[in-house]
C-alpha positions as CSV (number, residue, x, y, z in Angstrom):
1,M,0.0,0.0,0.0
2,S,2.8,2.4,-0.9
3,E,1.3,3.9,-4.0
4,A,1.6,7.7,-4.4
5,G,-1.2,9.6,-2.8
6,S,-2.2,6.7,-0.4
7,P,-2.3,7.6,3.3
8,S,0.7,6.7,5.4
9,L,0.4,4.2,8.2
10,T,0.5,6.9,10.9
11,Q,-2.4,8.7,9.3
12,T,-4.7,5.7,9.4
13,L,-6.9,4.3,12.1
14,L,-7.0,0.8,10.6
15,Y,-4.4,-0.6,8.2
16,L,-4.6,-4.1,6.7
17,D,-2.0,-5.1,4.2
18,G,-1.6,-8.4,2.5
19,V,-3.7,-10.3,5.1
20,S,-4.3,-14.0,4.3
21,V,-6.2,-16.6,6.3
22,S,-6.7,-20.2,5.5
23,F,-9.0,-22.8,7.1
24,D,-8.1,-26.4,6.2
25,G,-6.9,-25.4,2.8
26,Y,-9.7,-22.9,2.1
27,K,-8.5,-19.4,1.5
28,A,-10.9,-17.2,3.5
29,L,-8.8,-14.0,2.9
30,R,-6.3,-13.6,0.0
31,S,-3.8,-10.9,0.5
32,L,-6.6,-8.5,1.7
33,S,-5.6,-4.8,2.0
34,L,-7.8,-2.1,3.4
35,V,-7.2,1.4,4.9
36,L,-9.7,3.2,7.1
37,L,-9.0,6.8,8.2
38,P,-10.0,8.4,11.5
39,G,-13.6,9.5,11.4
40,E,-14.4,7.5,8.3
41,M,-17.4,5.2,7.8
42,R,-17.0,2.5,5.3
43,A,-19.6,0.0,3.9
44,I,-18.4,-3.5,3.2
45,I,-20.5,-5.5,0.7
46,G,-20.0,-8.8,-1.1
47,P,-21.5,-12.3,-1.6
48,N,-21.6,-14.9,1.1
49,G,-18.2,-16.4,1.5
50,A,-16.5,-13.2,0.4
51,G,-14.5,-12.9,3.6
52,K,-16.4,-10.2,5.4
53,T,-16.8,-12.0,8.7
54,T,-13.2,-13.4,8.6
55,M,-12.0,-9.8,8.1
56,M,-13.8,-8.7,11.2
57,D,-12.6,-11.7,13.1
58,V,-9.0,-10.7,12.2
59,I,-9.5,-7.1,13.2
60,T,-11.0,-8.1,16.6
61,G,-8.4,-10.8,17.4
62,K,-10.7,-13.8,17.1
63,T,-8.7,-15.1,14.1
64,R,-5.0,-14.9,13.6
65,P,-3.9,-14.2,10.0
66,D,-1.4,-16.5,8.4
67,E,0.4,-13.5,7.0
68,G,0.0,-9.7,6.6
69,E,-0.1,-6.6,8.6
70,V,-3.0,-5.4,10.8
71,M,-2.3,-2.1,12.5
72,F,-4.6,0.0,14.6
73,D,-4.2,3.7,15.4
74,G,-0.9,3.8,13.5
75,R,1.1,1.9,16.2
76,H,-0.7,-1.2,17.6
77,D,-0.1,-4.5,15.8
78,L,-3.4,-6.3,16.3
79,T,-1.9,-9.7,15.2
80,K,0.0,-9.8,18.5
81,L,-3.0,-9.0,20.8
82,D,-5.9,-11.0,22.0
83,E,-9.6,-10.1,21.8
84,A,-9.7,-8.4,25.2
85,E,-6.6,-6.3,24.6
86,I,-8.0,-5.2,21.2
87,A,-11.3,-4.2,22.8
88,T,-9.5,-2.2,25.4
89,L,-7.7,-0.3,22.6
90,G,-11.1,0.9,21.4
91,V,-12.4,-1.7,18.9
92,G,-16.1,-2.6,19.4
93,R,-18.0,-5.1,17.5
94,K,-21.8,-5.6,17.0
95,F,-22.9,-8.9,15.6
96,Q,-26.0,-9.3,13.4
97,K,-28.2,-10.7,16.1
98,P,-28.6,-8.3,19.0
99,T,-27.4,-9.6,22.4
100,V,-28.8,-7.4,25.1
101,F,-29.6,-8.1,28.8
102,E,-33.3,-8.7,28.1
103,N,-34.4,-8.8,31.8
104,H,-32.8,-5.4,32.5
105,T,-34.0,-1.9,31.6
106,V,-32.6,0.0,28.6
107,E,-30.7,2.3,31.0
108,D,-29.3,-0.5,33.0
109,N,-28.0,-2.2,29.8
110,L,-26.1,1.0,29.1
111,L,-24.8,1.3,32.6
112,L,-23.6,-2.3,32.6
113,A,-21.7,-1.5,29.4
114,T,-20.1,1.8,30.4
115,K,-16.4,2.0,30.9
116,A,-16.8,4.4,33.9
117,P,-15.7,2.8,37.2
118,R,-18.6,2.3,39.6
119,S,-19.5,0.2,42.7
120,V,-22.1,-2.5,42.7
121,R,-24.1,-0.3,45.2
122,A,-24.1,2.6,42.8
123,T,-25.3,0.4,40.0
124,L,-28.1,-1.2,42.0
125,F,-29.4,2.0,43.5
126,G,-28.8,4.4,40.6
127,R,-26.3,6.6,42.3
128,E,-24.2,7.2,39.2
129,D,-21.9,10.1,38.9
130,S,-23.1,13.1,36.8
131,E,-20.6,12.4,34.1
132,T,-21.8,8.9,33.6
133,L,-25.4,10.0,33.6
134,Q,-24.6,12.7,31.0
135,T,-23.0,10.0,28.8
136,I,-26.0,7.7,29.2
137,N,-28.4,10.5,28.3
138,A,-26.4,11.4,25.2
139,I,-26.4,7.7,24.1
140,L,-30.1,7.4,24.7
141,A,-30.6,10.5,22.5
142,T,-28.4,9.2,19.7
143,T,-30.0,5.7,19.7
144,R,-33.6,7.1,19.7
145,L,-34.2,5.4,23.1
146,T,-34.7,8.4,25.4
147,D,-38.4,7.6,25.9
148,H,-37.7,3.9,26.5
149,R,-34.9,4.2,29.1
150,A,-37.1,2.5,31.8
151,R,-38.4,-0.2,29.5
152,I,-37.3,-3.8,29.9
153,A,-35.0,-4.5,27.0
154,G,-36.8,-7.7,26.1
155,S,-39.9,-5.7,25.3
156,L,-38.2,-3.6,22.6
157,S,-38.8,-4.1,18.9
158,H,-36.1,-5.9,16.9
159,G,-34.8,-2.5,15.6
160,Q,-34.8,-0.9,19.0
161,K,-32.7,-3.9,20.4
162,Q,-30.2,-3.3,17.5
163,W,-30.0,0.4,18.5
164,L,-29.6,-0.5,22.2
165,E,-26.7,-2.8,21.4
166,I,-25.1,-0.1,19.3
167,G,-25.6,2.2,22.3
168,M,-23.9,-0.4,24.5
169,L,-20.9,-0.3,22.2
170,L,-20.9,3.5,22.4
171,A,-20.9,3.3,26.2
172,Q,-17.4,1.6,25.9
173,D,-16.2,4.7,24.1
174,P,-14.7,2.9,21.1
175,K,-12.6,4.5,18.4
176,L,-13.8,2.0,15.8
177,L,-17.2,0.2,15.6
178,L,-17.7,-2.9,13.5
179,V,-21.4,-3.3,12.7
180,D,-22.6,-6.5,11.1
181,E,-25.9,-6.2,9.0
182,P,-27.5,-3.7,11.4
183,V,-30.8,-3.4,9.4
184,A,-31.5,-7.1,8.8
185,G,-35.1,-7.7,9.8
186,M,-35.9,-4.1,10.4
187,T,-39.0,-2.2,9.1
188,D,-38.5,0.5,6.5
189,S,-38.8,3.3,9.1
190,E,-36.3,1.6,11.4
191,T,-33.9,1.2,8.5
192,A,-34.0,4.9,7.7
193,A,-33.6,5.8,11.3
194,T,-30.6,3.4,11.6
195,A,-28.9,5.2,8.6
196,D,-29.4,8.5,10.4
197,L,-28.1,7.0,13.7
198,L,-24.9,5.6,12.1
199,R,-24.2,8.9,10.3
200,E,-24.5,10.7,13.6
201,I,-22.2,8.2,15.3
202,A,-19.6,8.6,12.5
203,R,-19.1,12.3,13.4
204,D,-17.1,11.1,16.4
205,H,-16.1,7.5,15.6
206,S,-14.8,5.4,12.7
207,V,-17.4,2.8,11.6
208,I,-17.2,-0.3,9.4
209,V,-20.7,-1.5,8.3
210,V,-21.1,-4.9,6.7
211,E,-24.4,-5.0,4.9
212,H,-26.4,-6.7,2.1
213,D,-29.2,-4.1,1.8
214,M,-28.1,-1.8,-1.0
215,H,-30.8,0.7,-0.4
216,F,-29.4,1.1,3.1
217,V,-25.9,1.4,1.8
218,R,-27.1,4.2,-0.5
219,E,-28.7,5.9,2.5
220,L,-25.4,5.9,4.3
221,G,-23.7,7.7,1.4
222,V,-20.2,6.4,2.2
223,K,-17.3,4.8,0.4
224,V,-18.0,1.2,-0.5
225,T,-15.6,-1.8,-0.6
226,C,-16.8,-5.0,-2.3
227,L,-15.1,-8.2,-1.3
228,H,-15.0,-11.4,-3.3
229,E,-13.1,-14.6,-2.5
230,G,-11.2,-12.9,0.3
231,A,-9.9,-9.9,-1.6
232,V,-11.0,-6.4,-2.6
233,L,-12.9,-6.7,-5.9
234,A,-13.9,-3.0,-6.2
235,E,-13.9,0.2,-4.2
236,G,-15.5,3.6,-4.6
237,T,-18.9,5.2,-4.4
238,L,-21.9,2.8,-4.5
239,D,-22.6,4.0,-8.1
240,Q,-19.0,3.2,-9.1
241,V,-19.0,-0.2,-7.5
242,S,-22.5,-1.1,-8.7
243,A,-21.4,-0.3,-12.3
244,D,-18.4,-2.6,-12.2
245,P,-19.2,-5.6,-14.4
246,R,-17.2,-7.9,-12.0
247,V,-19.4,-6.8,-9.1
248,V,-22.6,-7.3,-11.1
249,E,-21.4,-10.8,-12.1
250,V,-20.5,-12.1,-8.7
251,Y,-22.9,-10.2,-6.4
252,L,-25.5,-7.7,-7.6
253,G,-26.6,-9.8,-10.6
254,R,-27.5,-12.8,-8.5
């Protein structure tokens, strides 16, 4: 990734270069290279088996690459760190299926996720410091859940549970959010609200969104990377990527 005009390692938040991963002879990633800048949101698309999940597994430390560089914030070699260490650096991941504490309130879910130190007594009796409460209030507003803070999480709609889990990631104050198919199963209105939500989050965080819903990707209005067989097939605006005959053949035309 040393072409003229490309960002240097120290300018990037996430830097993957020549990353390869094999499982029992199957090449899940083939010399994958990707650069994400601070404050950038990127949409990752591609057919099933393109390597999207493996890429996120490598970034979060769940899978070790066979070769290649994976650098975070210009100085941290993620290939030498475990999942907990990478999360501590500021990498948060949201899986497709929301995993919230369904028997707790929305507010308690956020309090349990926050990085702020607190005693068990403070958590149980609501005696949170003003800074933590300010953070929670801001997250509730961002995730469209202010009016639902006292609701039991299990009673939320599917879309609201997705927003709550995104809020739980925000409570950990990550530098990078990895979000896997956030609008799967959502209504049209929830999908539109999620696009607004992620654009708002991207003002202060870097975000990678893996998604199959092209209408949603268009709503995001961000740079798109299409993966195929473990490598980058095309990159650019959605219109540019959608017009690539290779992308049409292997993905959009199906």
